[in-house]
C-alpha positions as CSV (number, residue, x, y, z in Angstrom):
1,M,-162.8,58.1,0.3
2,R,-160.1,60.5,1.5
3,L,-160.9,62.8,4.4
4,L,-159.1,65.6,6.2
5,H,-159.7,66.2,9.9
6,T,-159.0,69.7,11.4
7,A,-160.5,71.6,14.3
8,D,-160.1,74.7,16.6
9,W,-159.3,77.3,14.0
10,H,-160.3,80.1,16.5
11,L,-160.5,82.7,13.7
12,G,-160.3,86.1,15.3
13,A,-158.2,85.0,18.2
14,R,-155.6,87.3,19.7
15,L,-152.6,86.6,21.8
16,I,-151.8,89.3,24.4
17,E,-153.6,91.8,22.2
18,R,-151.8,90.7,19.0
19,E,-154.1,89.7,16.2
20,R,-153.5,86.4,14.4
21,L,-155.3,87.1,11.1
22,T,-152.1,86.8,9.0
23,E,-151.3,83.4,10.4
24,H,-154.8,82.1,9.9
25,A,-154.9,83.4,6.4
26,A,-151.6,81.5,5.6
27,F,-153.0,78.3,7.2
28,L,-156.2,78.5,5.0
29,D,-154.1,79.1,1.9
30,W,-152.1,76.0,2.8
31,L,-155.3,74.0,3.5
32,I,-156.9,74.8,0.2
33,E,-153.7,73.8,-1.6
34,T,-153.5,70.6,0.5
35,L,-157.1,69.7,-0.2
36,R,-156.3,70.0,-4.0
37,S,-152.9,68.3,-4.0
38,E,-153.8,65.5,-1.6
39,K,-157.0,64.8,-3.6
40,I,-159.2,65.1,-0.5
41,D,-162.9,64.2,-0.9
42,A,-164.2,65.6,2.4
43,L,-163.1,68.1,5.0
44,L,-164.2,67.6,8.6
45,L,-164.0,70.7,10.8
46,S,-164.7,69.7,14.4
47,G,-165.7,72.9,16.1
48,D,-164.4,76.3,17.3
49,V,-164.4,77.8,13.8
50,F,-164.3,81.2,15.5
51,D,-162.7,82.4,18.8
52,A,-165.8,84.2,20.0
53,A,-169.6,84.0,19.6
54,N,-169.5,87.5,18.0
55,P,-166.3,87.3,15.9
56,P,-164.7,90.3,14.3
57,Q,-165.7,91.0,10.7
58,D,-162.3,90.3,9.2
59,A,-162.4,86.8,10.8
60,V,-165.9,86.2,9.3
61,A,-164.6,87.4,5.9
62,L,-161.7,85.0,6.1
63,Y,-164.1,82.1,6.8
64,F,-166.4,82.9,3.9
65,D,-163.5,83.5,1.6
66,F,-162.2,80.0,2.5
67,L,-165.7,78.5,1.8
68,K,-165.9,80.2,-1.6
69,R,-162.5,78.8,-2.6
70,L,-163.5,75.4,-1.3
71,A,-166.6,75.5,-3.5
72,D,-164.4,76.5,-6.4
73,L,-162.5,73.3,-6.1
74,K,-165.7,71.4,-6.9
75,T,-164.2,68.2,-5.6
76,V,-164.4,68.6,-1.8
77,K,-167.4,68.2,0.4
78,A,-167.3,69.6,4.0
79,V,-168.9,68.9,7.4
80,I,-168.5,71.8,9.9
81,T,-169.7,71.5,13.5
82,G,-169.9,74.2,16.2
83,G,-167.6,74.4,19.2
84,N,-168.0,75.9,22.7
85,H,-166.6,79.2,21.4
86,D,-169.0,79.4,18.4
87,S,-172.5,80.8,18.3
88,A,-174.7,78.0,17.0
89,S,-177.1,80.5,15.4
90,H,-174.3,82.5,13.7
91,L,-172.8,79.3,12.2
92,N,-176.2,78.0,11.1
93,A,-177.4,81.2,9.5
94,P,-176.1,80.4,6.0
95,R,-176.4,76.6,6.2
96,E,-179.1,76.2,3.6
97,L,-177.1,78.1,1.1
98,L,-173.9,76.3,2.0
99,R,-175.6,72.9,1.6
100,R,-176.0,73.6,-2.1
101,F,-172.2,73.6,-2.3
102,E,-171.9,70.3,-0.3
103,V,-170.9,72.1,2.8
104,H,-172.9,70.8,5.8
105,V,-173.0,73.0,8.9
106,F,-174.3,71.9,12.4
107,G,-174.3,74.5,15.1
108,H,-176.9,72.7,17.2
109,A,-177.3,69.2,18.4
110,G,-180.1,67.3,16.7
111,D,-180.3,65.1,13.6
112,N,-176.7,65.3,12.7
113,V,-176.2,62.3,10.3
114,V,-174.6,63.2,7.0
115,D,-174.3,60.8,4.1
116,L,-171.2,61.8,2.1
117,G,-171.6,58.9,-0.3
118,D,-168.8,56.6,0.6
119,V,-168.8,57.6,4.3
120,I,-171.5,58.3,6.9
121,V,-170.8,61.0,9.5
122,A,-172.3,61.7,12.9
123,A,-171.7,65.4,12.9
124,V,-172.0,66.1,16.6
125,P,-171.3,69.7,17.7
126,F,-170.4,70.9,21.2
127,L,-173.2,69.6,23.5
128,R,-174.4,72.3,25.9
129,E,-176.0,71.3,29.1
130,R,-179.4,72.4,27.8
131,D,-179.0,69.8,25.0
132,L,-178.5,67.0,27.5
133,R,-180.6,67.6,30.6
134,Q,-183.2,69.8,32.4
135,A,-181.6,71.6,35.3
136,T,-183.4,71.4,38.7
137,A,-182.8,73.7,41.7
138,G,-180.7,72.4,44.5
139,E,-178.9,69.6,42.6
140,A,-175.6,68.4,43.8
141,M,-172.7,68.9,41.3
142,S,-171.8,65.2,41.4
143,D,-175.4,64.4,40.2
144,V,-175.2,67.0,37.5
145,Q,-171.8,65.7,36.3
146,S,-173.1,62.1,36.3
147,Q,-176.2,63.1,34.3
148,V,-174.3,65.1,31.8
149,R,-171.8,62.4,31.1
150,S,-174.5,59.8,30.8
151,A,-176.4,62.0,28.4
152,I,-173.3,62.5,26.2
153,R,-172.9,58.8,26.1
154,E,-176.5,58.2,25.1
155,H,-176.3,60.9,22.4
156,Y,-173.3,59.2,20.7
157,T,-175.0,55.8,21.1
158,A,-178.1,57.1,19.3
159,Q,-176.0,58.7,16.6
160,L,-174.1,55.5,16.0
161,A,-177.3,53.5,15.7
162,A,-178.8,56.1,13.2
163,C,-175.6,56.0,11.1
164,R,-175.4,52.2,11.1
165,D,-179.0,52.0,9.9
166,I,-178.0,53.5,6.6
167,A,-174.3,52.7,6.4
168,Q,-174.5,49.1,5.2
169,Q,-170.8,48.3,4.7
170,R,-169.7,51.9,4.6
171,P,-167.4,53.5,7.3
172,V,-169.1,55.5,10.0
173,I,-167.2,58.5,11.4
174,A,-168.1,60.5,14.5
175,M,-167.2,64.2,15.1
176,G,-167.2,65.7,18.5
177,H,-166.1,68.8,20.4
178,L,-165.5,67.9,24.0
179,T,-162.9,66.8,26.6
180,V,-162.0,63.1,26.6
181,L,-160.4,61.9,29.8
182,G,-156.7,61.1,29.5
183,A,-156.0,63.7,26.8
184,T,-153.4,66.5,27.3
185,T,-154.6,70.0,27.6
186,S,-152.9,73.4,27.1
187,D,-153.4,76.9,28.6
188,S,-155.6,78.1,25.7
189,E,-158.7,76.0,26.2
190,R,-161.7,77.2,28.0
191,D,-164.1,74.4,29.1
192,I,-167.7,75.6,29.2
193,H,-168.5,72.4,31.1
194,I,-167.3,73.8,34.4
195,G,-164.6,71.6,36.0
196,N,-164.6,69.1,33.1
197,L,-168.3,68.5,33.8
198,G,-168.7,67.0,30.4
199,A,-165.4,65.0,30.2
200,V,-166.0,61.5,29.0
201,G,-164.0,58.3,28.4
202,A,-162.9,57.3,24.9
203,D,-165.0,54.2,25.1
204,I,-168.1,56.1,24.2
205,F,-166.9,56.2,20.6
206,A,-166.7,52.4,20.4
207,G,-168.4,51.3,17.1
208,F,-167.3,54.3,15.1
209,D,-164.5,53.7,12.5
210,Y,-162.9,57.0,13.3
211,T,-163.6,59.9,15.7
212,A,-162.6,63.4,14.6
213,L,-162.3,65.4,17.8
214,G,-162.0,69.1,18.6
215,H,-161.7,71.3,21.7
216,L,-158.2,70.4,22.9
217,H,-155.4,72.2,21.0
218,R,-152.6,69.6,21.1
219,P,-152.7,67.0,18.3
220,Q,-153.0,63.6,19.9
221,R,-154.6,60.2,19.9
222,V,-156.8,59.4,22.9
223,G,-156.8,56.3,25.1
224,G,-154.1,54.7,23.0
225,Q,-156.5,54.4,20.1
226,E,-155.2,55.5,16.6
227,T,-158.8,56.1,15.5
228,V,-159.9,58.5,18.2
229,R,-157.9,61.7,17.7
230,Y,-157.7,65.4,18.3
231,S,-156.3,67.2,15.3
232,G,-155.3,70.1,17.4
233,S,-155.4,73.8,16.5
234,P,-153.6,74.9,13.3
235,I,-151.6,77.6,15.1
236,A,-150.3,77.8,18.6
237,L,-152.9,79.7,20.6
238,S,-150.8,80.2,23.8
239,F,-147.2,80.0,24.8
240,S,-147.9,76.6,26.4
241,E,-148.3,75.3,22.8
242,A,-145.0,76.8,21.6
243,A,-143.3,73.4,21.3
244,D,-146.2,71.6,19.7
245,A,-146.0,70.4,16.1
246,K,-149.3,71.5,14.5
247,S,-150.9,69.1,12.0
248,V,-154.0,67.8,10.3
249,V,-155.2,64.2,10.0
250,I,-155.8,62.5,6.7
251,I,-158.0,59.4,6.8
252,D,-158.1,57.0,3.8
253,T,-161.0,54.4,3.9
254,Q,-160.4,51.1,2.2
255,N,-162.6,48.1,1.4
256,H,-164.3,46.3,4.3
257,S,-162.1,43.7,5.9
258,P,-163.2,41.4,8.7
259,V,-159.6,40.3,9.7
260,P,-157.9,42.3,12.5
261,I,-154.3,43.1,11.3
262,P,-152.7,46.2,12.9
263,L,-150.0,47.8,10.8
264,S,-147.8,50.8,11.4
265,S,-144.9,52.4,9.4
266,K,-141.4,52.8,10.7
267,D,-141.8,56.5,11.4
268,G,-145.2,56.0,13.0
269,S,-146.8,58.7,10.7
270,R,-149.2,56.2,9.1
271,Q,-151.4,53.7,10.9
272,R,-153.8,51.1,9.6
273,N,-156.8,50.2,11.7
274,E,-158.7,47.0,11.1
275,D,-161.1,45.6,13.6
276,K,-163.6,42.8,13.2
277,G,-166.7,44.0,11.4
278,M,-165.1,47.4,10.8
279,N,-163.6,49.2,7.8
280,E,-159.9,49.4,7.2
281,L,-158.6,53.0,7.7
282,I,-155.2,54.4,6.9
283,I,-154.3,57.4,9.0
284,Q,-151.6,60.0,8.1
285,I,-150.5,62.9,10.2
286,L,-149.7,65.9,7.9
287,P,-147.6,68.7,9.5
288,I,-148.8,72.3,9.1
289,P,-146.1,74.9,8.1
290,T,-145.4,77.4,10.8
291,T,-145.5,81.1,9.6
292,L,-144.9,82.6,13.0
293,R,-143.1,80.9,15.9
294,L,-144.0,81.3,19.5
295,I,-140.9,80.8,21.7
296,R,-140.6,80.3,25.5
297,V,-137.1,81.1,26.8
298,T,-135.6,80.9,30.3
299,A,-132.6,83.2,30.5
300,N,-130.1,83.9,33.3
301,R,-129.7,87.6,34.2
302,A,-125.9,87.3,34.1
303,T,-125.9,85.9,30.5
304,L,-129.1,87.6,29.3
305,A,-127.9,88.9,26.0
306,A,-126.2,85.6,25.0
307,D,-129.2,83.6,26.1
308,L,-131.5,85.6,23.9
309,Q,-129.4,85.0,20.9
310,T,-131.1,81.5,20.7
311,V,-134.5,83.1,20.0
312,P,-135.2,83.0,16.2
313,A,-135.5,86.4,14.5
314,G,-139.1,87.5,13.8
315,S,-140.7,85.2,16.5
316,W,-142.9,86.1,19.4
317,A,-141.4,85.3,22.7
318,E,-142.2,84.8,26.4
319,I,-139.0,85.4,28.4
320,T,-138.5,84.2,31.9
321,V,-135.3,85.6,33.6
322,Q,-133.7,83.9,36.5
323,L,-132.9,86.5,39.2
324,D,-131.2,86.6,42.6
325,A,-133.0,89.7,43.6
326,P,-135.8,91.9,42.2
327,E,-135.1,94.2,39.3
328,P,-137.9,96.7,38.7
329,D,-136.6,97.7,35.3
330,L,-136.3,94.0,34.1
331,D,-138.8,94.5,31.2
332,S,-136.7,97.3,29.6
333,Q,-133.5,95.4,30.2
334,V,-134.8,92.3,28.4
335,R,-136.1,94.4,25.5
336,E,-132.8,96.2,25.2
337,A,-130.9,92.9,25.1
338,A,-133.3,91.6,22.4
339,A,-132.3,94.5,20.2
340,G,-135.5,94.3,18.2
341,R,-134.6,90.9,16.7
342,F,-137.9,89.4,17.8
343,E,-141.1,90.6,19.5
344,I,-141.4,90.2,23.3
345,L,-144.9,89.6,24.4
346,K,-144.3,88.8,28.0
347,V,-141.4,89.1,30.5
348,L,-141.5,87.0,33.7
349,A,-139.1,87.0,36.7
350,D,-138.0,83.7,38.3
351,L,-137.0,84.6,41.8
352,P,-135.9,82.5,44.7
353,L,-139.0,81.3,46.6
354,S,-138.1,83.3,49.7
355,L,-138.3,86.5,47.6
356,T,-141.2,85.7,45.4
357,N,-144.1,86.5,47.7
358,S,-142.5,89.7,49.0
359,W,-141.9,91.2,45.5
360,Q,-144.4,90.1,43.0
361,H,-147.2,87.6,42.2
362,T,-145.7,85.2,39.6
363,G,-149.0,83.4,38.9
364,P,-151.3,84.3,36.0
365,T,-152.6,87.8,35.7
366,L,-156.3,88.6,36.1
367,N,-157.0,88.5,32.3
368,E,-155.4,85.1,32.1
369,L,-157.8,83.5,34.7
370,Q,-161.2,82.1,34.0
371,P,-164.1,83.4,36.1
372,R,-164.3,80.3,38.3
373,E,-160.6,80.6,39.1
374,V,-161.0,84.3,40.0
375,F,-163.9,83.3,42.4
376,R,-161.8,80.6,44.0
377,E,-158.9,83.0,44.5
378,L,-161.4,85.5,46.2
379,L,-162.6,82.8,48.5
380,K,-159.0,81.9,49.4
381,E,-158.1,85.5,50.0
382,K,-161.1,86.0,52.3
383,Q,-160.5,82.7,54.0
384,I,-164.0,81.5,53.3
385,E,-164.8,77.7,53.2
386,G,-166.2,77.7,49.7
387,D,-167.2,74.2,48.5
388,E,-170.9,75.0,48.5
389,L,-170.4,78.5,47.3
390,S,-168.1,77.2,44.5
391,A,-170.7,74.7,43.4
392,V,-173.4,77.4,43.2
393,F,-171.1,79.8,41.3
394,D,-170.3,77.0,38.8
395,E,-174.1,76.5,38.2
396,L,-174.6,80.3,37.7
397,L,-171.6,80.5,35.4
398,A,-172.9,77.6,33.3
399,L,-176.3,79.3,33.0
400,R,-174.7,82.5,32.0
401,E,-172.5,80.9,29.3
402,T,-175.5,79.0,27.9
403,K,-177.4,82.3,27.5
404,T,-174.4,84.1,26.0
405,L,-173.8,81.6,23.3
406,T,-177.3,81.1,22.1
């Protein structure tokens, strides 16, 4: 069987108030063609289909248009799980209808085993705290963290057992939307498990032939394991991802082989995984074409115009200018030097440290901070010792997020 792993579409996302619908539409066009040309049998979408619990209607329309075209192929099954940005009930609403077209949707945790014929899938969505434990007043955050992580491990252990009960010699694949320790993050992720409360080790996926992860937006393997991977988001969702090569993962299952023989190609794009008692997998990383480039540029004030010539025309740019002294009209100067060749979304000043605090705050703006970060900044400003207050705030924030996303 041939499967394609993708995640973190974030349909409806915006970047500094610019909508990304055109880029997402181009990706979905490419994906449909790839599913056809690569003769894919099943699509695995590991969470964060949408960027918000109540996505804009044009994003919803894009999603259902894709599912209609997927059904028209008549050759590709799909398994879609919810992420921390998704509303579970919103995703689940059409699930009975979609199942008739071999599209299996799982917004909530529960009985998430899917038999795709030649492959068994544990389709685990984002696990919210209420799925894992019963909160009790006065708990220490360390105890909460320990309980959440243990419960996530137990959930995957139970899912593996349920899959193996029916798999016989067929491969078993896990899906997940969570933070795995050791993975590389970017600026665009919001972790609803406050402070990586639900972060786990890659060892919890031991026993699965492949684990299709979502939540972190950089494509990467985890813990040195070729078969535990984040596919990453299909488009760059922040300037911190500007240099990332976006991709999807194609997994080919082969006949059962009990002999462990690792194999990799010269360019590293294909990997074979064989482990004793496991199925052989061939993994291929397939690049996604970029329709709009995000560019981060550091320019010198004295050579500003020349430095900006390196920015590709038509791209979106974040420009940091190295200055010897403050220049209040820096934004207009940068835009004049760019001469309309590309769109400038953000202009930052890089001043000597001695001048930075006296002129401007160079850290993130308020709308770039998460609520817990704002609270910690407030405590710092008021010179309040805030360990206990921070822990209480984290609990309240987790409760609020849980209610918002139901």
